[in-house]
C-alpha positions as CSV (number, residue, x, y, z in Angstrom):
1,M,65.3,-35.8,-99.2
2,L,62.5,-33.4,-98.6
3,K,60.2,-36.3,-97.8
4,I,62.6,-37.4,-95.1
5,I,62.9,-33.9,-93.6
6,A,59.1,-33.5,-93.6
7,K,58.6,-36.9,-91.9
8,Y,61.0,-36.1,-89.0
9,T,59.5,-32.7,-88.6
10,V,56.1,-34.3,-88.1
11,Y,57.6,-36.7,-85.5
12,L,59.1,-33.7,-83.7
13,L,55.8,-31.9,-83.5
14,V,54.0,-34.9,-82.2
15,F,56.6,-35.4,-79.5
16,L,56.4,-31.8,-78.4
17,I,52.6,-31.9,-78.3
18,Y,52.6,-35.2,-76.3
19,S,55.2,-33.9,-73.9
20,T,53.2,-30.7,-73.3
21,A,49.8,-32.5,-72.9
22,Y,51.1,-35.3,-70.7
23,A,53.6,-33.7,-68.4
24,E,54.4,-36.2,-65.8
25,E,54.7,-35.6,-62.0
26,N,57.5,-37.4,-60.2
27,F,57.5,-39.4,-56.9
28,C,60.0,-41.1,-54.6
29,L,59.9,-44.7,-53.5
30,D,61.8,-45.6,-50.3
31,K,63.2,-49.0,-49.2
32,K,60.1,-49.8,-47.2
33,G,57.8,-49.3,-50.2
34,F,56.3,-46.0,-49.2
35,I,55.6,-43.5,-52.0
36,L,56.3,-39.8,-51.4
37,P,55.4,-37.0,-53.8
38,I,58.0,-34.5,-55.1
39,F,56.7,-31.0,-55.2
40,E,59.2,-28.2,-55.7
41,Q,62.4,-30.2,-55.6
42,T,63.5,-32.1,-58.7
43,N,65.1,-35.1,-56.9
44,C,64.5,-37.3,-53.9
45,E,65.8,-36.2,-50.5
46,T,68.1,-39.2,-50.1
47,S,70.0,-41.4,-52.4
48,A,68.3,-44.5,-51.0
49,E,65.0,-43.3,-52.5
50,I,64.1,-44.2,-56.1
51,K,62.7,-41.5,-58.3
52,I,59.6,-42.7,-60.2
53,N,57.3,-41.1,-62.7
54,E,53.5,-41.0,-62.8
55,K,53.1,-44.2,-64.9
56,E,55.4,-46.1,-62.6
57,F,53.4,-44.7,-59.6
58,M,50.1,-45.9,-61.1
59,H,51.5,-49.3,-61.8
60,I,53.0,-50.1,-58.3
61,I,50.4,-48.3,-56.1
62,E,48.1,-51.3,-56.3
63,F,50.7,-53.7,-54.8
64,D,51.7,-54.1,-51.2
65,E,54.6,-52.0,-49.9
66,S,56.8,-55.1,-49.5
67,I,56.9,-55.9,-53.2
68,R,56.7,-52.5,-54.8
69,I,60.4,-52.2,-55.5
70,T,60.4,-55.6,-57.3
71,E,57.3,-54.7,-59.3
72,L,59.0,-51.4,-60.3
73,E,62.0,-53.2,-61.6
74,N,59.7,-55.6,-63.6
75,Y,57.7,-52.6,-64.9
76,R,60.8,-50.8,-66.0
77,K,62.0,-53.9,-67.9
78,N,58.7,-54.2,-69.6
79,Q,58.8,-50.5,-70.5
80,I,62.2,-50.9,-72.1
81,E,60.8,-53.7,-74.2
82,V,57.8,-51.5,-75.1
83,E,60.1,-48.6,-76.1
84,K,62.2,-50.9,-78.2
85,T,59.0,-52.1,-80.0
86,K,57.8,-48.5,-80.3
87,S,61.2,-47.5,-81.8
88,N,61.0,-50.2,-84.3
89,V,57.5,-49.2,-85.2
90,V,58.7,-45.6,-85.6
91,A,61.6,-46.7,-87.6
92,S,59.3,-48.6,-90.0
93,N,57.4,-45.3,-90.4
94,S,54.1,-47.0,-89.6
95,E,51.7,-44.5,-88.0
96,E,48.9,-47.2,-87.8
97,D,51.1,-49.5,-85.8
98,L,51.8,-46.7,-83.4
99,K,48.1,-46.0,-82.9
100,K,47.5,-49.7,-82.5
101,V,50.2,-49.9,-79.7
102,D,48.5,-47.0,-77.9
103,E,45.1,-48.7,-78.1
104,E,46.5,-51.9,-76.8
105,K,48.1,-50.0,-74.0
106,K,44.8,-48.4,-73.1
107,I,43.1,-51.8,-73.2
108,L,45.7,-53.2,-70.9
109,E,45.3,-50.3,-68.5
110,Q,41.5,-50.8,-68.5
111,K,41.9,-54.5,-67.8
112,K,44.3,-53.7,-65.0
113,I,41.8,-51.2,-63.4
114,S,39.0,-53.8,-63.8
115,K,41.1,-56.4,-62.1
116,I,41.9,-54.1,-59.2
117,A,38.3,-53.2,-58.8
118,K,37.3,-56.8,-58.9
119,D,40.0,-57.7,-56.3
120,Q,38.8,-54.8,-54.0
121,E,35.2,-56.1,-54.3
122,E,36.3,-59.6,-53.4
123,K,38.3,-58.3,-50.5
124,R,35.3,-56.3,-49.3
125,L,33.0,-59.3,-49.6
126,A,35.5,-61.5,-47.8
127,R,35.8,-58.9,-45.0
128,Q,32.0,-58.7,-44.7
129,K,31.9,-62.5,-44.5
130,E,34.6,-62.5,-41.9
131,L,32.7,-59.9,-39.8
132,E,29.5,-61.9,-40.1
133,L,31.3,-65.1,-38.9
134,K,32.8,-63.1,-36.0
135,K,29.3,-61.8,-35.1
136,Q,27.8,-65.3,-35.2
137,K,30.7,-66.6,-33.1
138,R,30.2,-63.7,-30.6
139,L,26.5,-64.4,-30.3
140,A,27.3,-68.1,-29.7
141,E,29.7,-67.1,-27.0
142,I,27.1,-64.8,-25.4
143,E,24.5,-67.7,-25.4
144,K,27.1,-70.0,-23.9
145,R,27.9,-67.4,-21.2
146,K,24.3,-67.0,-20.4
147,K,24.0,-70.7,-19.9
148,E,27.1,-70.8,-17.7
149,K,25.8,-67.9,-15.7
150,E,22.5,-69.7,-15.1
151,E,24.4,-72.7,-13.9
152,K,26.5,-70.5,-11.7
153,K,23.3,-68.9,-10.3
154,L,21.8,-72.3,-9.4
155,A,25.1,-73.4,-7.9
156,R,25.3,-70.1,-5.9
157,Q,21.8,-70.6,-4.6
158,K,22.7,-74.1,-3.6
159,E,25.9,-72.9,-1.9
160,L,23.9,-70.2,0.0
161,E,21.5,-72.8,1.2
162,L,24.3,-75.1,2.3
163,K,25.9,-72.1,4.1
164,K,22.6,-71.3,5.8
165,Q,22.3,-74.9,7.0
166,K,25.9,-74.9,8.1
167,R,25.5,-71.7,10.1
168,L,22.4,-73.1,11.8
169,A,24.3,-76.3,12.6
170,E,27.2,-74.2,14.0
171,I,24.7,-72.3,16.2
172,E,23.2,-75.5,17.4
173,K,26.7,-76.9,18.0
174,R,27.7,-73.8,20.0
175,K,24.6,-74.1,22.1
176,K,25.3,-77.8,22.7
177,E,29.0,-77.0,23.6
178,K,27.8,-74.3,26.1
179,E,25.4,-76.8,27.7
180,E,28.2,-79.5,27.9
181,K,30.6,-76.9,29.4
182,K,27.9,-75.9,31.9
183,L,27.3,-79.6,32.8
184,A,31.1,-80.2,33.1
185,K,31.5,-77.1,35.3
186,Q,28.6,-78.2,37.5
187,K,30.1,-81.6,37.8
188,K,33.4,-80.1,38.8
189,L,31.7,-77.8,41.3
190,D,29.8,-80.8,42.8
191,E,33.0,-82.8,43.1
192,E,34.7,-79.7,44.8
193,K,31.7,-79.4,47.0
194,R,31.9,-83.0,48.1
195,R,35.6,-82.6,48.7
196,K,35.0,-79.5,50.8
197,E,32.2,-81.3,52.7
198,L,34.5,-84.2,53.5
199,I,37.2,-81.8,54.7
200,A,34.7,-79.8,56.7
201,K,33.3,-83.0,58.2
202,K,36.8,-84.0,59.4
203,K,37.4,-80.5,60.8
204,A,34.1,-80.6,62.5
205,E,34.8,-83.9,64.1
206,K,38.2,-82.5,65.3
207,L,36.6,-79.3,66.5
208,K,33.8,-81.2,68.3
209,K,36.5,-83.2,70.2
210,E,38.3,-80.0,71.1
211,Q,35.0,-78.4,72.2
212,L,34.1,-81.4,74.2
213,A,37.4,-81.2,76.0
214,K,36.9,-77.5,76.6
215,K,33.4,-78.1,77.9
216,N,34.8,-80.7,80.3
217,E,37.4,-78.2,81.4
218,T,34.9,-75.4,81.7
219,S,32.6,-77.7,83.8
220,S,35.4,-78.5,86.1
221,T,36.4,-74.9,86.5
222,S,32.8,-73.9,87.0
223,K,32.5,-76.1,90.0
224,E,35.6,-74.4,91.5
225,G,34.3,-70.9,90.6
226,T,37.3,-69.9,88.5
227,V,35.6,-69.3,85.1
228,K,37.0,-66.2,83.3
229,I,34.8,-64.2,81.0
230,N,36.4,-62.7,77.9
231,E,35.4,-59.0,77.6
232,E,37.3,-58.3,74.3
233,L,35.4,-58.2,71.1
234,K,35.4,-61.6,69.4
235,I,34.2,-62.3,65.9
236,I,33.1,-65.8,64.9
237,Y,32.4,-66.6,61.2
238,F,30.5,-69.9,60.6
239,K,31.0,-71.5,57.2
240,K,27.5,-72.8,57.0
241,D,26.6,-74.9,54.0
242,I,23.9,-73.1,52.1
243,V,22.5,-73.2,48.5
244,K,25.1,-71.6,46.2
245,S,27.6,-71.4,49.0
246,E,30.4,-71.3,46.3
247,I,29.3,-67.8,45.5
248,L,30.1,-66.5,49.0
249,P,32.9,-64.0,49.1
250,S,36.1,-64.8,51.0
251,I,36.7,-62.6,54.0
252,N,40.3,-61.3,54.5
253,F,41.4,-60.2,57.9
254,K,44.5,-59.1,59.7
255,P,46.4,-61.3,62.2
256,E,45.8,-59.0,65.1
257,Q,42.0,-59.1,64.7
258,K,40.1,-61.5,67.0
259,F,38.5,-63.4,64.1
260,E,37.8,-67.1,63.9
261,K,36.4,-69.2,61.0
262,L,34.5,-72.3,62.2
263,V,32.8,-75.0,60.2
264,E,30.7,-76.7,62.9
265,F,27.8,-74.7,64.3
266,N,25.7,-76.4,66.9
267,L,23.8,-75.6,70.1
268,D,26.6,-76.6,72.5
269,L,29.1,-74.4,70.7
270,A,26.7,-71.5,70.7
271,K,26.1,-71.9,74.4
272,N,29.8,-72.0,75.2
273,L,30.5,-68.9,73.1
274,F,27.8,-66.9,74.8
275,A,28.9,-68.2,78.2
276,Q,32.6,-67.4,77.8
277,N,32.3,-64.0,76.0
278,S,30.6,-60.8,77.0
279,N,31.4,-59.0,73.6
280,L,30.6,-61.4,70.8
281,I,29.6,-61.1,67.1
282,L,28.4,-64.1,65.2
283,I,28.4,-63.9,61.3
284,I,26.4,-66.7,59.8
285,P,25.8,-67.1,56.0
286,K,22.0,-67.2,55.5
287,D,21.2,-67.0,51.8
288,I,22.4,-66.1,48.3
289,D,20.0,-63.9,46.5
290,S,20.2,-63.1,42.8
291,F,17.7,-61.4,40.6
292,S,17.5,-59.3,37.5
293,N,15.3,-56.4,36.5
294,V,14.4,-55.1,33.1
295,I,15.1,-51.4,33.1
296,S,14.1,-50.7,29.6
297,E,13.3,-52.3,26.2
298,D,14.3,-51.1,22.8
299,N,13.0,-52.4,19.5
300,M,16.0,-52.5,17.1
301,S,15.9,-52.9,13.3
302,S,18.3,-54.8,11.1
303,Q,18.4,-56.5,7.7
304,M,18.5,-60.2,6.9
305,V,19.2,-62.0,3.7
306,A,15.8,-63.0,2.2
307,G,17.2,-64.4,-1.1
308,I,19.3,-63.7,-4.2
309,R,18.2,-61.8,-7.3
310,Q,20.0,-61.1,-10.5
311,V,20.4,-57.5,-11.8
312,P,21.8,-56.4,-15.2
313,N,25.5,-55.8,-15.2
314,P,26.2,-52.2,-16.4
315,E,29.7,-53.1,-17.4
316,F,28.3,-55.8,-19.7
317,N,25.9,-53.4,-21.4
318,R,28.7,-50.8,-21.7
319,L,31.1,-53.2,-23.4
320,Q,28.2,-54.3,-25.7
321,M,27.6,-50.6,-26.7
322,E,31.3,-50.0,-27.2
323,I,31.7,-53.0,-29.5
324,R,28.7,-51.9,-31.6
325,R,30.1,-48.3,-31.8
326,A,33.6,-49.6,-32.8
327,E,32.0,-51.8,-35.5
328,R,30.0,-48.9,-36.9
329,E,33.1,-46.7,-36.9
330,Q,35.1,-49.5,-38.6
331,Q,32.5,-49.8,-41.3
332,Q,32.6,-46.0,-41.9
333,A,36.4,-46.1,-42.0
334,L,36.3,-48.9,-44.6
335,R,33.8,-47.0,-46.7
336,R,36.0,-43.9,-46.6
337,A,39.0,-46.0,-47.6
338,E,37.0,-47.4,-50.6
339,D,36.1,-43.8,-51.6
340,G,39.8,-42.9,-51.4
341,F,40.6,-45.9,-53.6
342,R,38.1,-44.9,-56.2
343,K,39.5,-41.4,-56.3
344,S,43.0,-42.8,-56.7
345,Q,41.8,-44.8,-59.8
346,C,40.1,-41.8,-61.4
347,Y,42.4,-40.9,-64.4
348,S,40.2,-38.0,-65.5
349,C,40.3,-36.3,-62.1
350,G,43.9,-35.1,-62.2
351,L,47.0,-36.2,-60.3
352,I,46.2,-34.1,-57.2
353,T,42.9,-35.8,-56.7
354,Q,44.4,-39.2,-57.3
355,W,47.2,-38.6,-54.8
356,G,44.6,-37.3,-52.3
357,G,42.6,-40.4,-52.8
358,V,45.7,-42.5,-52.1
359,A,46.3,-40.5,-48.9
360,I,42.7,-40.9,-47.8
361,Q,42.7,-44.6,-48.4
362,S,45.9,-45.1,-46.4
363,K,44.6,-43.0,-43.5
364,W,41.3,-44.8,-43.2
365,N,42.8,-48.2,-43.6
366,N,45.0,-47.4,-40.6
367,V,41.9,-46.2,-38.7
368,A,40.1,-49.5,-39.6
369,K,43.1,-51.5,-38.3
370,E,43.1,-49.6,-35.0
371,L,39.4,-50.1,-34.6
372,Q,39.8,-53.8,-35.4
373,S,42.4,-54.1,-32.6
374,R,40.0,-52.2,-30.2
375,I,37.1,-54.6,-31.2
376,V,39.3,-57.6,-30.4
377,S,40.2,-56.2,-27.0
378,L,36.6,-55.2,-26.2
379,T,35.4,-58.7,-27.3
380,N,37.9,-60.4,-25.0
381,S,36.7,-58.3,-22.0
382,Y,33.1,-58.8,-23.1
383,S,33.5,-62.6,-23.1
384,T,34.7,-62.7,-19.5
385,T,32.2,-60.1,-18.1
386,P,28.9,-61.6,-16.6
387,D,25.7,-60.1,-18.1
388,Y,24.0,-60.4,-14.7
389,L,25.2,-59.7,-11.2
390,E,23.9,-61.6,-8.1
391,K,22.6,-59.2,-5.5
392,E,21.3,-60.2,-2.1
393,V,17.7,-59.4,-1.4
394,L,17.5,-57.8,2.1
395,R,14.5,-57.7,4.3
396,S,14.2,-55.5,7.4
397,Y,13.1,-57.1,10.7
398,N,13.0,-56.1,14.4
399,Y,14.7,-57.7,17.3
400,L,14.4,-56.8,21.0
401,V,17.1,-55.5,23.3
402,Q,16.5,-55.4,27.0
403,N,18.6,-53.3,29.3
404,I,18.9,-55.6,32.4
405,K,20.3,-54.7,35.8
406,A,21.4,-58.0,37.4
407,E,22.2,-58.2,41.1
408,K,23.5,-60.8,43.5
409,K,24.1,-60.6,47.2
410,A,25.4,-62.7,50.0
411,I,23.0,-62.4,53.0
412,Y,24.5,-62.9,56.5
413,Q,22.7,-63.2,59.8
414,V,24.6,-61.2,62.4
415,V,24.0,-62.0,66.1
416,Q,25.7,-59.8,68.7
417,F,26.0,-60.4,72.4
418,K,26.9,-57.1,74.2
419,N,26.2,-55.7,77.6
420,G,24.1,-58.7,78.5
421,K,21.8,-58.2,75.5
422,Y,21.2,-60.4,72.4
423,L,20.9,-58.4,69.2
424,Q,20.4,-59.5,65.6
425,K,20.1,-58.1,62.1
426,N,20.7,-59.2,58.4
427,I,23.4,-57.6,56.3
428,S,24.4,-58.2,52.7
429,V,27.5,-58.1,50.5
430,D,26.2,-57.3,47.0
431,E,27.3,-56.7,43.4
432,N,25.4,-55.4,40.4
433,K,26.0,-55.3,36.7
434,S,24.2,-54.0,33.6
435,F,23.6,-56.2,30.6
436,K,22.2,-55.6,27.1
437,V,20.4,-58.8,26.2
438,A,19.1,-59.3,22.6
439,Y,16.3,-61.6,21.6
440,N,15.1,-62.8,18.2
441,I,18.3,-62.0,16.2
442,D,17.9,-63.9,12.9
443,P,20.8,-66.2,11.9
444,Q,20.4,-64.8,8.3
445,D,21.3,-61.3,9.5
446,K,24.2,-59.9,7.6
447,K,25.7,-58.7,10.9
448,Y,24.8,-61.8,12.9
449,E,28.2,-62.5,14.3
450,N,28.8,-58.8,15.2
451,L,25.4,-58.6,16.9
452,I,25.9,-61.8,18.9
453,N,29.3,-60.5,20.1
454,K,27.8,-57.0,20.8
455,Y,24.9,-58.2,23.0
456,S,24.6,-60.6,25.8
457,D,22.2,-63.5,26.4
458,N,20.4,-64.9,29.4
459,Q,23.0,-67.5,29.9
460,Q,25.7,-64.9,30.3
461,V,23.5,-63.1,32.9
462,T,23.1,-66.5,34.7
463,N,26.8,-67.2,34.5
464,W,27.6,-63.8,36.1
465,Q,25.0,-64.4,38.9
466,N,26.5,-67.8,39.6
467,K,30.1,-66.4,39.7
468,K,31.7,-65.9,43.1
469,L,31.3,-62.5,44.7
470,K,34.4,-60.4,45.0
471,N,36.4,-60.9,48.2
472,T,35.8,-58.5,51.0
473,S,37.8,-57.4,54.0
474,L,36.7,-57.8,57.7
475,E,36.8,-54.0,58.0
476,K,34.3,-53.6,55.2
477,L,32.1,-56.3,56.7
478,L,32.2,-54.6,60.1
479,T,31.3,-51.3,58.5
480,K,28.3,-52.9,56.9
481,I,27.3,-54.3,60.3
482,D,27.4,-50.8,61.7
483,N,25.6,-49.1,58.9
484,Q,23.2,-51.6,57.3
485,E,19.8,-51.8,59.0
486,V,19.2,-51.7,62.7
487,F,19.8,-54.3,65.3
488,T,16.7,-55.8,66.9
489,E,16.9,-57.0,70.5
490,I,16.2,-60.7,71.2
491,M,14.4,-60.9,74.5
492,G,15.6,-64.2,75.8
493,K,17.7,-67.3,75.2
494,K,14.7,-69.2,73.9
495,E,14.1,-66.7,71.2
496,L,17.9,-66.4,70.6
497,Y,18.4,-70.1,69.8
498,A,15.1,-70.3,67.9
499,S,16.4,-67.5,65.6
500,L,19.5,-69.6,65.0
501,N,17.3,-72.6,64.1
502,F,18.3,-74.5,67.2
503,E,16.0,-76.6,69.4
504,Y,16.3,-75.2,72.8
505,V,15.3,-77.1,76.0
506,E,14.9,-75.2,79.2
507,E,16.8,-76.5,82.3
508,K,15.1,-76.8,85.6
509,E,16.2,-78.0,89.0
510,L,15.1,-81.5,89.9
511,S,13.5,-82.4,93.1
512,W,15.3,-84.8,95.5
513,W,12.9,-87.5,94.5
514,E,13.7,-87.0,90.8
515,R,17.4,-87.0,91.5
516,L,16.9,-90.2,93.6
517,L,15.1,-91.9,90.7
518,G,17.8,-90.7,88.2
519,G,15.6,-88.4,86.3
520,S,16.8,-86.2,83.6
521,K,18.0,-82.7,84.3
522,K,16.5,-81.3,81.1
523,E,13.0,-81.2,80.0
524,G,10.8,-78.8,78.3
525,K,9.3,-78.4,74.9
526,K,10.9,-77.7,71.5
527,T,10.6,-74.2,70.0
528,A,9.7,-74.0,66.3
529,S,12.2,-72.8,63.9
530,L,9.6,-70.5,62.4
531,S,9.5,-67.5,64.7
532,N,6.9,-65.2,63.1
533,N,3.2,-65.6,63.6
534,S,0.7,-65.3,60.7
535,S,-1.4,-62.2,60.5
536,S,-4.4,-63.8,58.9
537,G,-6.8,-66.1,60.7
538,Y,-7.3,-68.8,58.1
539,E,-3.6,-69.5,57.8
540,E,-3.5,-70.2,61.5
541,K,-6.4,-72.7,61.2
542,D,-5.0,-74.7,58.3
543,V,-1.6,-75.9,59.3
544,R,-1.1,-77.5,55.9
545,F,-0.1,-74.1,54.6
546,D,3.1,-74.4,56.7
547,S,4.3,-76.8,54.0
548,V,3.3,-74.6,51.0
549,V,5.6,-71.9,49.5
550,I,5.4,-69.4,46.6
551,V,7.9,-70.3,43.8
552,K,8.8,-67.1,41.9
553,T,11.1,-66.7,38.9
554,E,11.6,-63.9,36.4
555,N,9.1,-65.6,34.2
556,G,6.2,-65.8,36.6
557,L,4.8,-67.3,39.8
558,G,3.9,-70.9,40.9
559,S,3.5,-73.1,43.9
560,G,5.6,-75.7,45.7
561,F,5.7,-77.6,49.0
562,F,8.3,-79.1,51.3
563,I,9.1,-82.8,51.0
564,S,12.0,-82.5,53.4
565,K,13.4,-79.9,55.8
566,D,14.9,-77.9,53.0
567,E,13.7,-79.5,49.7
568,I,10.7,-78.3,47.8
569,L,8.7,-80.2,45.1
570,T,7.1,-78.3,42.2
571,N,6.3,-78.5,38.5
572,Y,9.2,-78.3,36.1
573,H,7.4,-75.8,33.9
574,V,7.2,-73.4,36.8
575,I,11.0,-73.0,36.9
576,E,11.8,-73.8,33.3
577,N,14.5,-71.5,31.8
578,A,14.7,-69.5,35.0
579,T,17.9,-67.7,35.8
580,S,17.0,-67.1,39.4
581,I,14.5,-68.8,41.7
582,S,13.2,-67.7,45.1
583,V,10.7,-69.3,47.5
584,T,8.6,-67.5,50.1
585,D,6.7,-69.3,52.9
586,K,3.5,-68.2,54.6
587,Y,5.5,-66.3,57.2
588,K,7.0,-64.2,54.4
589,K,10.4,-65.7,54.9
590,R,12.2,-65.5,51.5
591,S,15.1,-67.6,50.3
592,S,16.8,-68.5,47.1
593,A,16.6,-72.0,45.6
594,V,18.3,-74.1,43.0
595,V,17.1,-77.1,40.9
596,I,18.8,-80.3,42.1
597,K,16.6,-82.8,40.2
598,K,14.0,-82.8,37.4
599,D,11.8,-85.0,35.3
600,L,10.4,-83.5,32.1
601,R,8.1,-86.5,31.3
602,R,6.3,-86.1,34.7
603,D,6.8,-82.3,34.7
604,L,8.4,-82.4,38.2
605,A,11.4,-80.7,39.8
606,I,13.0,-80.6,43.2
607,L,14.4,-77.4,44.6
608,K,17.1,-77.0,47.3
609,T,16.6,-73.9,49.5
610,N,18.2,-72.1,52.4
611,T,15.0,-71.9,54.4
612,T,13.3,-74.7,56.3
613,G,9.7,-75.9,56.4
614,K,7.4,-78.6,57.4
615,P,7.5,-81.6,55.1
616,V,4.3,-83.1,53.9
617,K,3.1,-86.7,54.2
618,F,2.2,-88.6,51.1
619,F,-0.9,-90.8,50.8
620,D,-0.1,-94.5,50.4
621,G,-3.6,-96.0,50.1
622,Q,-6.2,-96.6,47.4
623,L,-8.0,-93.5,46.0
624,K,-11.6,-93.8,45.0
625,Q,-13.6,-92.0,42.5
626,G,-15.8,-89.3,44.1
627,E,-13.5,-88.6,47.0
628,M,-13.1,-85.0,48.0
629,V,-9.7,-83.4,47.5
630,E,-8.3,-79.9,48.1
631,A,-5.8,-77.9,46.0
632,L,-3.5,-75.5,47.8
633,G,-1.6,-72.8,46.0
634,H,-1.6,-69.3,44.6
635,P,-4.1,-69.0,41.7
636,K,-3.6,-65.8,39.6
637,G,-1.3,-64.5,42.4
638,R,-3.9,-64.9,45.1
639,K,-1.5,-66.3,47.7
640,F,-2.2,-69.3,49.9
641,S,-5.6,-70.1,48.5
642,L,-7.6,-73.4,48.9
643,T,-10.1,-74.9,46.4
644,K,-12.1,-78.0,46.9
645,G,-13.4,-80.6,44.4
646,W,-13.9,-84.3,43.7
647,I,-11.9,-87.0,42.1
648,S,-13.4,-87.4,38.6
649,A,-11.1,-90.1,37.4
650,I,-7.6,-91.5,37.6
651,R,-6.2,-92.0,34.1
652,K,-3.0,-91.8,32.0
653,E,-2.5,-88.7,30.0
654,S,0.4,-87.2,28.0
655,S,2.3,-84.4,29.8
656,V,3.0,-81.0,28.3
657,Y,6.5,-82.1,27.5
658,S,5.5,-85.2,25.6
659,A,7.1,-85.3,22.2
660,T,4.8,-88.1,20.9
661,G,1.6,-87.4,22.7
662,T,1.6,-90.8,24.2
663,P,-0.5,-91.1,27.5
664,D,2.2,-92.5,29.7
665,V,1.8,-90.5,33.0
666,L,-0.8,-91.2,35.6
667,F,-2.9,-88.2,36.6
668,I,-5.7,-87.5,39.0
669,Q,-8.6,-85.8,37.2
670,T,-10.5,-83.5,39.5
671,D,-13.0,-80.6,39.3
672,A,-11.2,-78.7,41.9
673,A,-10.2,-75.3,40.4
674,I,-6.6,-75.3,39.3
675,N,-5.5,-72.1,37.6
676,P,-2.2,-70.4,36.7
677,G,-0.3,-70.1,40.0
678,N,-1.6,-73.4,41.3
679,S,1.0,-75.3,39.3
680,G,3.4,-77.2,41.5
681,G,1.2,-77.0,44.6
682,P,-0.1,-80.0,46.6
683,L,-3.4,-81.8,46.1
684,F,-4.5,-83.0,49.6
685,Y,-6.8,-85.8,50.5
686,K,-7.5,-85.0,54.1
687,D,-4.0,-84.3,55.6
688,K,-1.9,-86.2,53.1
689,V,-0.8,-85.3,49.6
690,V,-2.1,-87.4,46.7
691,G,-0.8,-85.4,43.8
692,V,1.0,-82.3,42.3
693,N,-1.3,-79.8,40.7
694,T,-0.5,-79.3,37.0
695,Q,-2.0,-76.3,35.3
696,G,-1.8,-76.2,31.5
697,L,-2.1,-79.9,30.8
698,H,-5.1,-79.1,28.6
699,K,-4.9,-75.6,27.2
700,D,-8.4,-75.4,25.8
701,S,-11.4,-73.7,27.5
702,T,-12.7,-76.8,29.1
703,E,-14.1,-76.2,32.6
704,G,-14.1,-78.5,35.6
705,M,-11.5,-80.8,34.2
706,N,-8.1,-80.3,35.9
707,F,-5.2,-82.6,36.6
708,A,-2.6,-83.4,39.2
709,V,0.3,-85.8,38.9
710,H,-0.5,-89.0,40.8
711,F,1.4,-89.6,44.0
712,S,2.7,-93.0,42.6
713,E,4.5,-91.0,39.8
714,V,5.9,-88.7,42.5
715,N,7.2,-91.6,44.6
716,Q,8.9,-93.1,41.5
717,F,10.5,-89.7,40.8
718,L,11.7,-89.3,44.4
719,S,13.1,-92.8,44.6
720,N,15.0,-92.7,41.3
């Protein structure tokens, strides 16, 4: 009996010692598998939570939250079995078996810890392998993107080149369209002009008949001595056909004003008007003058696209750095989570340290997950971000802007018959406009379209100069007649009709013998249409200068000569690209002119002008080598100069406008001096023209070898 009491006493002491040494700390397990410690309270906060001890905590902590409840149930079943076994061992009073069970339990615990450590190491290695694979994949993607970007760069360069070619083609197309519109407009104007001429011709014929009837009536009344002279002011406007007559302004007048518009203007009509009216004003269109002056020049700077270069993309580099930083932070978080895991498995460190290790592990695992999500997001952005950006390489250049003042005027000849005196003067109706014309704007300029729209060009200036002048009223025109310039008196009828470009024949009484023989009542000599006399002696001696004129454009000065009453022949290069052309004869009579025909191969052009001159006669014989010839023109601005030389040869050469350089134009080679300003002037053999002087055929420094277009080429040009 005593033995039994002593045995149970020993068991009681062992139990008390074990309970004191290994006091357990309790925890709560919720339905989601999360473990919460119990500090001061003895039970869980809710009935849904399961109260677990320290051993149960150490068993289920290694499992995932989703299976912790199941593992707890299995563990508790196993513990029941162990307790039963232990009870059996105690009942059999075997202390050695009890120790053996404890040792087996410790062995199982160590195996379990080793297994957990091994699993963690395997997970860490798998994670490292996964990260390495992701890194390799990312590097492969980067290499792929670099290749794609290089291909895009080449495609972009090709696209820019195509755009450049397209833009140049569009510019050329616009120029061509402008030229076609200009030609169509000119064609329309020509048709309108022909129509007007036809109408004017019909009206003139009708008016001529009426005037003839009036003349007959006047003659009959004159014999009876019943002619009545109109003393009221009468204004006659003659719609004379001149160069650029379509620009003339329309004249508006009131019904009560004594104003007539007549188409036909001849000597008989003029005589009748002066005979029947004592207060008369004739307004006759004389010329259309247009010119432009450069007021100032400005050198402007702009930028053009010289090429494309690649620059590093700062966003690409930023994303790269962000990914690296996130990866470093993720590695640090994983290391801290591993440290927490090791603390949670340290049985000699105490429960607080183990629980703190669990909390640290959970915290840094969450941080690592967040960082992984951030890495994925950054990687997606990184994969779509170009590493290089295409940037246009700009180069500065200068272009010229000219401030141009353009003017155009309609010039009228005004003849007034008042108080028995003949008076005349010239008046003008003019307009002016300022233009900013830009030159040398590069098509590759970033602001090309804006600059083209901002500034004008020479064609716009020309279009404005060729646009009809604004309509004017008769009152304004009469005001200009009163205020512009001073009337000059014409001393007699001969000078009067000569100023009007009429041939006047003086009348004289016939003797009874002449009347018996039926002689004419009219005789006399014709007056020249050129009224002024030359002031220099040599011009009076050489009458050939009556046919020579100065051809002036905004680009320079050249020569020309009359081939008909109002048509002038010159070189095409003299008037090339000219917006306004004027001609001046030896008597300083100036007039505007327009190109009516041209031949680039022969470098010839015909001008229509409002002035009149003496036509030349062309040579039609056979020229010989060694014959003396004379060049008339205006070399270096020395007006109406004459140089002599000999015919060196007659040969075919290529003109300055030849695209192939083929010698297909017949020239006269001469040693007569031909300099800038001689171009377009006549080359005379005695009193007949044998060629058109062409300066610039050979642009080297060769002396004594000058050329003139052969008269046979000129005849072919005129006959075509």
